[in-house]
N, C-alpha and C positions, 0 to 999 in steps of 0.2 A: 460452574464457578464455585470455588470453596469461600463459604459464608463465614465470617467472623463471630464468634459466639457472645452473647451480651446478657448479662443479667439486670434487672430492674429491682431497686430496693425503695419502698416508701410505705410508711405505715398507714396510708390511705388507699384503700383497694381502688376506690374510684379512680383516683389520679394514676396509680399503675395501669389499670386496664384501659384508661383514656389515651394515656402515651402509647400503649402496646397497639390499640386500634388505629390511631390517627396516623401512624408513620407507615410508610411502605418501607419495611425493613430489608426485604430481599433485594429490591431494587437498589438499595444502598449499599449492600454487600454484607448484610448481618442477619442474623438469627436470634431472635429471644429464646434462650433455652431455660429460662426460669426466673421466677419473680419472688421477692420475700417481702415480710411486713415490717421486719426491724433487723438490725445488723447482727443479732444473733442468730437470727434464722437464715440469714445470708452465708455466714460462716459455713455451715454444712453443705449448702449448695454449690458455693464457690469450690470448697474441697471436691465435692462429686462432679459437678459439671466443667470445671476448669474454662472458664470464660475467657477472652480475651480483653472484654471491657466491662466494668461494672459502674452502672448509673445509680447513683445513691442520693436520697434526701439527706439533710443535715440532721434535723431534729426529730428523733424517733426514740421510743421506750425501749429500754433494755440496753441495747447499745446504740449509741447515736452514729452518723455516718463519718465523723472526722476518725472516731475510734475505730471504725471498721476500715477505714482507709489506712490509718497506722498499721493495722494488722495485715492488710493485703500488701503494703509495702515492705513489710518484713518477710513474709511468705512468698509472695509472686509480685517481684520488684517489676516485672515486665507488663503486667496488666494495666490497662489505662482506667483511669477513675474520672467519671463525671459526677461533679456534685450539683444538685439544684437545691435551691432552698428559697422559702417565701419570704426571707430577711437580707436586706441589703446591709449587711453587718460586715464592717470592715474587719474587725476582730477575726470574725469566722473565715472572711476571704484570707487574711494574712496567714491564718493557720492551714489553711487549705493550700496556699502556695508552699509553705514550709513541707508539706507532705507530698510536693511534686504531683499535685492533682492537675488531670489534662485540661479540664475546663470547669468554669464556675458559672451556673446558670440559673438566672431568678426565675421564680413562679409567678404568674401561670407560666407553663412552659409554651412558648410559641413554635408551631410546627416548622415553619420557614426558618427560622434561627435554627432550631435543633437539626433540621436537615443538612445545613450548610456546616454546623459542628460535625455531624456524624460523617460528611464528606471528609471533612478535615482529619478525622480521627482514623478512617479507612486508609486514606493516602499515606498518613505515618505508620501505620501497621504493614502496609504493602513495603514501604521503603525499609522497615526494620526486617521483614522477612527476607528481602534480597539480599541485605547487607549480611545475615546471617547465612543465608544459603552460598553467598561469594566466599565467606571467610570456610565454611565447611568444604565446597570445592577447591579451594587452595590447598586446605590442609591435607585432604585425600589425594590430590595431584602430586602435592610435594611427597608425602609418604610413599606413593606408589612409583614415584620417579626417582628415588634415591639410589637404587641399584643401577637403574639405567644410567644416572648421571655418573655413578661411581666407575663404571665401566668406560662410559665415554671419556671422560676426562683422564683416567689412570691410563687407558690403552691408546687413545688417540689424541687429545688436545695437548698433554703434558709432553708427548714425544714428538708430535708432529705438526701442531698448528693447523688442523683440519679446517677447511672452509666451512662457514656457518651454513650455506645449503646442504653439504654432505652430512653435518651434525644432524640437521633436522631429519635428513633422509633417514639415516641411521637409527634415530629414536625412534621414528615411525615403525621401521622395520624390527627394530627391538620389541617394541610394544606388541606389535603382531605375532611375534613368536613365542612372545612370553607375557600372554593373558593371565592376569592373575586369577587364581581360584577365590573362593569366598574368603574375605580376610578372616584369619583366626583370632584377631584381636576381638573382631565386630560379634563373632560368634560366640566368644566366651564373655562379652560385655552382654550379650543377650541372654545366656544361660544364667549368668550371675544375676541379672535383673528378674528373671523368671523365679528363681529360687528365693529371692529377697520377697518378692511380690506374694509368693505362695506360703511363705512363712511369717509375713506381717499383713496380711489381707483384713485382719481385724482391727488394725491401726490407721490412723490418718496418713496417707501416702502423698507425699509432695513431690514436685518436678525438682524441686532444689535437692532433696534427698536423692534422688534417683542419679541426678548429675554428680552429685558427690561421690556415690557409690561407684561409678565406672569412669568418672572424668571425661565426659563427652557432653556437648552441647544436647540440648533438649531437643530440638528440630532432628538433629541427626540421629539421636537415639531413638526417636519416634519412627522415623524413615526406616531405618534398619531393622527396628523389632517388629514392625509390621510386614517388611518384607520376609521376614522368617517365619512369622508366626501367623499371620494373617489379622492380627489385632494391633490396635494402637494400645499404648500403655493402660490408659483408664479403661479400655474396653475390656483389655485382658484382666485388670483388676475386678471390674464388674462382673465377667464372665465366670472367673474364679470364686468370687464371694457368693454367686448364686449356686455354683455347683456345690460349695460348702454348705449350704443353706438347705439345698436339696437333701443332702446327705443328713444333715441333722434333723430335719424333718421326718425322713424316713426311719431313722435309727435312734432317736431320742424321743422325749416326751416335754422336752423344753419348750417354754412359750414362744408366741411368735416375738414378742419383746425382747427375751434373751437371746434368741436367735438372730435378732435384728443387731443387737450390741456385739455378740459374738464374731457377726460378719462384717462389722464395720459401719454400721448405720445407726445414727443417734436416734433418728425418728423411726419408729415401726411403721407409721402411715408411708413415709417416703420407702422404706425398705419393701412395704407391700406393693407400692406403686412399680418400682422397677423389678421386683419379682414377677409380677404379672406380665409387663412388658416384655420379659426374656422368655417365660413359660406360657404366657395366654391363660393361666389360673393365678389365684390368690394363693399364698402360702397355706390357709386353711384347705383351700379346694386341692391342692395337690397332696396334703397329707392325708385328707379323706380317700382320695383316689388310690393312694398307695397302699392304705390301711385295707382296703377291699381288696388289694391284689391284681 
C-alpha cells in the first residue's frame, strides 16, 4: 500500500513526539516523513520531502502556522494542511478558513478525533488521485486514438454508415496492428526535465516549475519519469545532488557548509544526513577515504 507522506510542525518537541507516538500512522495510510520546530524549519523540509499533508501549530517562533500555510498554498496548492492550536480563537479560525485549511484542531489533540480526521483526509486524497488518474488516462487514450479515429471516420463512417459493432471490431484490430512505440513527446519531456534538474540542482525545485516546464500533470510526469529513469523526480534530484557533492568532496577543498549550499541544501546537518543515507558515510568520512586513495 502506498502511504501518504506527512510532516508535523510544532515548536514543542514533546507535543510532536507525543502525536507521532500515539497514532498508528501506517494503519491509517500515512507515514511521518519529518517534523519541524517552526515554520521556517518546515519550509526546507517541505521542499525536500514533498509531503501530501502538513500538520502545523499556529503559534510558533520565526514563522507561525498561518504564514507557513499561506506559503504552502502558493507553492503546493494540492497539499492538505491541518492546523492545531491551543487557542479557541475565532479570528485564527477565520484566517485558516480563508487559506483553505483542511481541518482546524484544538489542543490537546485527542487521538480518536485525530484518527477520524486522518481517515477523512486519506479518503479525500484517494479521490483526488483517482480523479487525476482518470484525467490522465482520458488524455492518453484521446491522443493515442486520434489517428485511429481519423482513419475510421474518413474511410468508413463518412462513406458507409458502418455498424457500431464493426467499428469497435476494426478499432481493436487497428490498435493490435499499430501498437505505439514509446511516445516521443514523453521521451522529450523526460529529457527536458533531466537537463533542467541537472542544471538547477542547487536551486529550490518545485512541482509547479516542472509542470510549467513540460505542460504535463505532476502525477503523469512522475510516472513516466520513473518508468524511463528508475527514479521519481525528487529521488533523481537527490541522487544528482549527492553525485555532485561527492565530486566536490573529491576534487575541491570546499567546506561541508559550502558544498551543502552549492548542492541545494540550506542546512549542512540535513545535507550530511541525506549524504550518509545515500552513501553510508558522512561527507567528512567520504572525503577522508578518497584522500587516502
